[in-house]
C-alpha positions as CSV (number, residue, x, y, z in Angstrom):
1,M,23.8,23.3,22.2
2,S,21.6,20.6,21.2
3,Y,20.5,18.9,18.3
4,K,17.6,18.3,17.2
5,P,16.2,15.7,14.5
6,K,14.1,18.2,11.9
7,W,11.5,15.2,12.1
8,Q,10.9,16.0,16.6
9,M,10.9,19.8,15.8
10,K,7.2,21.2,15.0
11,P,4.4,20.9,13.4
12,L,6.3,17.8,11.6
13,D,6.7,16.3,15.0
14,E,2.6,15.1,15.4
15,W,3.3,13.1,11.9
16,S,4.8,9.7,12.3
17,I,7.2,8.7,9.9
18,C,6.3,5.5,7.6
19,G,8.7,5.4,5.6
20,M,12.6,6.6,5.6
21,N,15.1,5.5,3.6
22,H,19.1,6.8,2.2
23,Y,20.7,5.6,-0.7
24,H,23.2,7.3,-2.9
25,I,23.1,8.7,-7.1
26,D,26.6,9.9,-8.6
27,G,27.9,9.8,-5.2
28,E,25.2,12.1,-3.6
29,K,23.1,11.6,-0.7
30,R,19.3,11.2,-1.1
31,L,16.3,11.1,1.1
32,F,12.8,9.1,0.7
33,V,10.5,10.2,3.7
34,S,6.8,9.2,4.2
35,M,5.1,10.6,7.9
36,V,1.4,10.0,8.3
37,K,-0.8,11.8,10.3
38,D,-4.7,10.9,10.8
39,G,-5.5,9.4,8.0
40,R,-3.2,11.6,6.0
41,C,0.2,11.3,4.3
42,I,3.4,13.4,3.3
43,T,5.7,12.0,1.2
44,E,9.1,14.3,-0.1
45,E,12.1,12.7,-2.5
46,G,15.6,14.5,-3.2
47,K,18.9,15.6,-2.0
48,D,19.0,15.1,2.1
49,D,19.0,18.5,2.8
50,K,17.3,21.2,4.6
51,Y,14.9,21.6,1.3
52,L,13.7,18.0,1.7
53,W,12.4,19.4,5.3
54,N,11.1,22.1,4.7
55,R,9.2,20.6,1.7
56,L,7.3,18.1,4.2
57,W,7.4,21.5,6.6
58,N,5.0,23.1,4.5
59,K,2.9,20.4,3.5
60,A,2.1,19.6,6.9
61,V,1.4,23.2,7.7
62,E,-1.3,23.3,4.6
63,I,-3.0,20.6,5.6
64,S,-3.0,21.6,9.2
65,N,-4.4,24.8,7.8
66,E,-7.2,22.9,6.4
67,E,-8.5,21.9,9.6
């Protein structure tokens, strides 16, 4: 089974990463991600876990539903 990064899965694969930074707070790995598509931007920051990507996914779906 091959690993596919979260940003390469639908619908995030339609967005471009314009900023992504890893950093640590109190030994915990954190992540900042900002993505753009058609002049719109979605951003999340927090623990580097599946929930961060789920929040970005939900934002991307919400914007797609507006179109």
